[in-house]
C-alpha positions, 0 to 999 in steps of 0.5 A: 926849268931849274932841275938842279934846284928842284924847281919846275915851272909847269907853264914854261913849256907853253911859252911861244918863243921866236926862232926867226925874226924879231925886230921889224917883223911886224904887220899892222903892229903885230909881230910875225916872227917865226916861232916854235909854235909855227915850226911844230905846225909845219912839222905836223903838216909835213908828217901829214903830207908824208903819211898821205903820200905813203897811201897813194901807191894804190898797190893791188896788195896794199902794204902796211903804210897804205893800209893804215892810210886807207883805214883812217880814210875809211874810218872818216868816210864811215863817220861822215856817212853816219852823221851826214849821209851820202852828202858827207862824202865830199867832206872826207878830204877836209875832215880827214886832214883835220883829224890827222893834223890834230892827231899828229900835233897831239902825238908829236908834242908827247915825244920824249925829245928832251932826252936828246936836247930837243923840246917838242911844242904842243901847239894844240895846247894854245887856244889861238891854234885850236880856235883858228881850226874851230873857226875854219870849220865854223866858216865852212858850215856857214858857207855850206848852209847859206849856199845850199839853203839861202835864208832858209838856213835860219830855220835851223834856229827854230825847231819844228813845232815851236809855238808861235809866241815862243819863236823869238825867244827860241830863235835867240837861244838857238842862235847864241848856242850856234855862235858859241860852237866855235868857242866850245870846239876850240876850248875843249881841245885846248883845255884837254891838251894843256891839262895833261901837259901841266900834270906831267910837268908837276909830276916831274917836279915831284920826281926831282924834289924827291931825288934832291930831298936825300931822305928816306921818303924822298926816293919813295915819292920819286919812284911813285911819281915816276910810275904815275908819270908813265901811266899818265903818258899812256893816258895822254896818248889815248886823250890825244886820239880821243880829242882829235876824234871829238873835234872831227866828230863835232865838225861833221855834226855841225856840217850835218846841220848845214846840209840837212838843217837838223 
């Protein structure tokens, strides 16, 4: 970013930079240096642990913190009960952790820490991160499906009432659709978060260019762009919550397939 020249690189914010270890930090040819992405993953995990710790007081009259944790837990429990049924209760810890981890990651990436010289990193704007989360959910679905139903799990790919001659084609279509799930699950979150941050960066370049223009129209463009940035920031807060919910919801729906073969 070069604000003094009125230039803003909207993709610079997604650059993964090593913080600890560069030379010699390799396994099988892959560098394992501690990066800004890993740092913000740890921060998000720490915030999640702190949040959950505040809800484990089990006071008879819960405080605001405990009530917040219980509200989110009840929300996830209700979602799983609606989508899976009584069997969904055992997945509450995982889906709750998944939802809150993504939510905190999205929100932390929106903090205006650049005002004090820090640069937050939204690791959910990288497909490598969201893809791993999606693969974890998909792996749990496979483990549950085969552990509970064995090879009968493959009946998921043959809808009830399918004509016998159509079974091979329908099975192939359903199998491909099933295997695409982790890709689409991770891609949806990655695209939504990346698009919002790029838009904010582009608008910031309009503000800077308007200030540097020094003509009558420049300040007008800057003010309008700044107002729009505030509106987009509010929208991004909503998107951060919605995308965390969608990720958790789809994961619960996929678990329903593994549990009930629907």
